[in-house]
VEXDREN-2710 file (C-alpha; in Angstrom, 1 decimal):
% VEXDREN-2710
k/r/px/py/pz
1/UNK/54.7/-39.6/-25.5
2/UNK/54.6/-36.1/-24.6
3/UNK/51.4/-35.7/-26.6
4/UNK/49.7/-38.5/-24.7
5/UNK/50.6/-37.0/-21.3
6/UNK/49.5/-33.7/-22.5
7/UNK/46.2/-35.2/-23.7
8/UNK/45.8/-37.1/-20.5
9/UNK/46.4/-34.0/-18.4
10/UNK/43.9/-32.0/-20.6
11/UNK/41.2/-34.7/-20.2
12/UNK/41.9/-34.8/-16.5
13/UNK/41.7/-31.0/-16.3
14/UNK/38.4/-31.2/-18.4
15/UNK/37.0/-33.7/-15.9
16/UNK/38.0/-31.6/-13.0
17/UNK/36.3/-28.6/-14.6
18/UNK/33.2/-30.7/-15.3
19/UNK/33.2/-31.9/-11.7
20/UNK/33.6/-28.4/-10.4
21/UNK/30.9/-27.2/-12.7
22/UNK/28.6/-30.0/-11.5
23/UNK/29.3/-29.0/-7.9
24/UNK/28.6/-25.3/-8.7
25/UNK/25.4/-26.4/-10.4
26/UNK/24.3/-28.6/-7.4
27/UNK/25.2/-25.8/-5.0
28/UNK/23.3/-23.2/-7.1
29/UNK/20.3/-25.6/-7.2
30/UNK/20.5/-26.1/-3.5
31/UNK/20.7/-22.3/-2.8
32/UNK/17.7/-21.7/-5.1
33/UNK/15.7/-24.4/-3.5
34/UNK/16.5/-23.1/0.0
35/UNK/15.8/-19.5/-1.1
36/UNK/12.4/-20.7/-2.6
37/UNK/11.6/-22.5/0.7
38/UNK/12.4/-19.3/2.7
39/UNK/10.4/-17.2/0.4
40/UNK/7.4/-19.6/0.5
41/UNK/7.6/-19.7/4.3
42/UNK/7.8/-15.9/4.4
43/UNK/4.8/-15.6/2.0
44/UNK/2.8/-18.1/4.1
45/UNK/3.4/-16.0/7.3
46/UNK/2.4/-12.8/5.5
47/UNK/-0.7/-14.5/4.1
48/UNK/-1.7/-15.9/7.5
49/UNK/-1.0/-12.5/9.0
50/UNK/-3.3/-10.9/6.4
51/UNK/-6.0/-13.5/7.0
52/UNK/-5.8/-12.8/10.7
53/UNK/-6.0/-9.0/10.2
54/UNK/-8.9/-9.4/7.8
55/UNK/-10.8/-11.6/10.3
56/UNK/-10.2/-9.2/13.1
57/UNK/-11.3/-6.3/10.9
58/UNK/-14.4/-8.2/9.9
59/UNK/-15.3/-9.2/13.5
60/UNK/-14.8/-5.5/14.5
61/UNK/-17.0/-4.3/11.8
62/UNK/-19.7/-6.8/12.7
63/UNK/-19.6/-5.9/16.3
64/UNK/-19.7/-2.2/15.4
65/UNK/-22.6/-2.8/13.2
66/UNK/-24.4/-4.8/15.9
67/UNK/-23.7/-2.0/18.5
68/UNK/-25.0/0.6/16.0
69/UNK/-28.2/-1.4/15.5
70/UNK/-28.5/-1.7/19.2
71/UNK/-28.2/2.0/19.7
72/UNK/-30.5/2.8/16.9
73/UNK/-33.1/0.6/18.4
74/UNK/-32.7/2.2/21.8
75/UNK/-32.9/5.6/20.2
76/UNK/-36.1/4.6/18.4
77/UNK/-37.6/3.3/21.7
78/UNK/-36.7/6.5/23.6
79/UNK/-38.1/8.6/20.7
80/UNK/-41.3/6.5/20.7
81/UNK/-41.6/6.9/24.5
82/UNK/-41.1/10.7/24.3
83/UNK/-43.8/11.0/21.6
84/UNK/-46.2/8.9/23.7
85/UNK/-45.5/11.0/26.7
86/UNK/-45.9/14.2/24.8
87/UNK/-49.2/12.9/23.4
88/UNK/-50.3/12.1/26.9
89/UNK/-49.3/15.6/28.2
90/UNK/-51.2/17.2/25.3
91/UNK/-54.2/15.2/26.0
92/UNK/-54.1/16.2/29.7
93/UNK/-53.7/19.8/28.7
94/UNK/-56.7/19.6/26.3
95/UNK/-58.9/18.1/29.0
96/UNK/-57.8/20.8/31.5
97/UNK/-58.6/23.6/29.0
98/UNK/-62.0/21.9/28.3
99/UNK/-62.7/21.6/32.0
100/UNK/-61.5/25.1/33.1
101/UNK/-61.3/27.5/30.1
102/UNK/-61.0/30.7/32.2
103/UNK/-58.1/29.4/34.4
104/UNK/-56.4/28.1/31.2
105/UNK/-56.5/31.6/29.6
106/UNK/-55.2/33.2/32.8
107/UNK/-52.4/30.7/33.0
108/UNK/-51.5/31.3/29.3
109/UNK/-51.5/35.1/29.8
110/UNK/-49.2/34.8/32.9
111/UNK/-46.9/32.5/31.1
112/UNK/-46.7/34.7/28.1
113/UNK/-46.0/37.8/30.1
114/UNK/-43.3/36.1/32.1
115/UNK/-41.7/34.7/28.9
116/UNK/-41.8/38.2/27.4
117/UNK/-40.0/39.6/30.4
118/UNK/-37.3/37.0/30.3
119/UNK/-36.7/37.4/26.6
120/UNK/-36.4/41.2/26.8
121/UNK/-33.3/40.8/28.9
END
């Protein structure tokens, strides 16, 4: 009978080992699943953050491009106005020289003399 008791105890011990192994397996599976969920959540948060950052950067770049275009247009308009004004002044000066050539030469001589004096110093 000793062999039967020993066999029964061994089968009971084997069953307990199997039960414990199954519990360890289930606990490990649960821990892996929990870790996977946590990693997935963290990855989703990182992905959302990257999307928001990318969207912000794209919006900022778009606004900067729009401002640069606006300033370029303003600069072009100012340049065109300055060229138009210079052309008008040049035309007025030409008309004055045609109408009063002697006075124009005298003014040019005076301006040249004054400029020469200023530049010598």
